[in-house]
N, C-alpha and C positions, 0 to 999 in steps of 0.2 A: 813732327807735329811737335808741337811748342806742350812741355810738360810730358814729353813718352821719349825714353830711352830702353833702347831695345835687350841691350845686356843688363841682366839682375834687377832681382825687386826694388828698384830705387827709384825716386821719383824728383824730378828737378822741379822748381818752381814754388814749393814750398818747403819749410825745412821739415825734414823727416824725426820722425820719433824717436828721444835719446832712450839708451838703457837706464834702469831705475839707478845703477852707478851711477853718486856724481862725479866718481873722477874716471866713469867710463865717455868717450865722446866720439864713440862707432855709433853707426847705423845698430840700431838691433831690427834685425829684418821682420823674425814673427811680428814682434808690438807696428811693425810699418805697416806689415802685410793686413792685421788685424784693423788698424786704423781706416785703411783706404778702403776693407771691404765693407765694415759699419757706414763709410760713405756712399758706398754705391749701392748697399740695400735701403740706406735713405734716401737716396735718389731717387731709384725704381718705383719704391713704397710714396712719394710725394706726387711724382709722374701719375701713376695707376692713379690715384684719388684725385688730382685734377682732373685727368680725363673722363673720370668717372662722371665730377662734380658738373662737367660742362655739358655732359648729355643729355642735355632739357630741351625744353621747349623753348624755354624764354631764352637759353642761349644761343640757340639755332635762328632766331630773331634779330639779339644782338649781336652775334659774332657770325654771320652767312657765309665771310670766306673761310672761315677756320670749320664750317660744316659742311664746304663742298670742294676745296681743291685737294682734297687728297682721297675722293672717292674712288673705286674701281672706275679705269679707264679715264680717268685724268692723266695729265705729263706729268707731276709730281707723285701720284700714286707708281706708275709705268715707272718710274725713275729707280723709286724705291724698292720696287717688288721685282726687278729683272733680274735673273739668274745669272751669275757671272757667264760670260763667256771668253773664249779664245782672242785674244788680240798680237795681232802680229808685233813681235818684237819683244811680248811679255810674255814671258813662261808662268804657267800657272796660276792660278784665280785669287790669291792672296789680296794682293793691290784693291782690287773690285772689291771682294769680301768683308773687309775693313771700312774702307768709303763710305759702303752700306751702312751699315751699325754707326760710323761717325756723324754721316747726314740725319740719320735717324735720331739718333740723343740729340745733336745741336738744335735741330726741329724741335723737340719733345722739351727743354732745356729750354730755348727763349720761349716758349708758352709759359713756364714756370716763371721765368724771370718777369715776365709782361704780365702776370697773372691776374694784378690789380688795375691794370691800366687797361681797357677792351679796346679804345681807339687804336691804342699803340699796337696791340694785337694784331691788329687790323689793318694796321698800315705796315706793319711787316711782312702780313701775309700780301698784300698788294705789290707792295715793293720787290718781293721775291716772285710772283704771278709775272711780273714785267719783265724782271730779269729773266725768267725762264723763256721766255720770247724770243731776249732780245741775244741771250749766247744760244738759239737753237737745240734747247735742252727738250723743246718740244717734240724732235724729232725723235724716231725710231734710233736711228744710229748714234742718241747721245748718248755720253757717260756720266755713271755715277762721280767719279771722278769727279768732274765737272762741277759737277753741282758741290762738292765738299769746295772743290778752290771755292768758288761763288762765296758760300758760308762763312770759310774759315777767313778769309782775305776782306770781305764785304766788299762796297762799292763807295762813291760821293753819290749824293742826287743832283742828279747836272739838268732839274728841268721838267721831264719827262715824265715826272709822277703826278697827276691831277688832285689835288689836295682837297677837290670842290663839296667832295660828301665828309671830308673832316671840320669841326670847329675850328681848330691849329694845324697847320703846317708841321709842328714841332714834335707830332705825332705820329710825322713818318721816320720811323728810329733806321739807325744805322743798324746794316746787316750783324755786324762783328761787337760783341763787347768785348774788351781786354782778358777778361777775368776764364771766362766762357772757354776758348780753345785749350786753355792748361790743364780746366778741370777735367774736361772731354781724357783730354792724353790720359790724366788719373784714370780715371774709369776705365779707358781700354786696355789700361795697364792690367786693372784687374780682371776686366773682362775675360782678355786673354788664357788664362785659366782655366773658362769654362770647356767644358767636352764637346763636340762640335753639333751634337745635338742640341746642348742645353742652350748654345751659339745660336742656333739656328730659330729653337723657341723664343728666346729674346726677342732677335729682329722682326720675330712676324707679333709679336706682343707691343713692341715700340713700333709698328706702321699700323697695328691696330688698334692704337693708342690716340693716332693721327687720324685714321679713317672714323673714328669716334662709331668701331663697332659696339657690341652689344658689352655690357662688364656687368650684367647683373647677376652672374656666379663667378667673380670674381676674375682673377686673369685669364679671360678667354674661356672660363668655365671649365681648368684646370681643374682637377678631384684635391680636396682638401681646403681650396680655397687660393686667394693672394698669400694671408700671412704664412702657409705649407709650403708653399710654392717660395715664397721667396729665402724662407728656414733653409730650405732645401741647393736654391742657389751659396748659398752663405757657408755650408756647407762643403760644398763640391770644393767652391772657390780654396777656404781655407784648410783642406785635405788635400788636394793636390799637388802631386810631389814637387813639379818645377814646370815653370810659365813653357823653357822649351822643350816639355813634353806632351804640351798641348798643342799650342800653337801649330804646330808643323800640320796637324788636322784638317787646318785651312784650306790647305796648298789642293 
């Protein structure tokens, strides 16, 4: 994925933070980790805030797809919640587990990017729902990897999308934005430092944001609320000894 390298804690796509020493041009790994961890926590807080603000009666009226496409039993909810399974010729579950996180984060970030344009957000969902059917992702044998492929690479409007319920056709937005894959790559690099239990909980919360679950008690009712849970994540990420020691737990 763009913006993500597997070896070492370095990021492509953005100039890394430098040492405080003006004569030292090398990357400061500690400062780099702190910078992107702060971005990671800020993104989660923003996404949670948006999901909470969207979970209202008025929003359900103005954003019907936002409040229906991710409910339990829908193709998208099934894609985003189905546990990984063995695939012929592909050992382990790593690809599926990471793909699920990427898909959850990508869709949530899209809602954040389109937070000031309800018509564009609903247009994105209409496009996504149609492509889910077109690419047979609404079947029991569909794969989360294919959904990520669709989200990351995007597609061109071939005229099959009926824009009659929108005031302007330009509100049917492209699936992919140039910066979004790079940003997800940076956030994935940080998230892979989490323990398996924290990783699984984070995925659950990202899905609950999409499904518009009850956010009255903060992050799905976790003791201490949103701020406490985010603080715990930040501490865990910064104190993890090395990504290489944590990521294999995904297997």
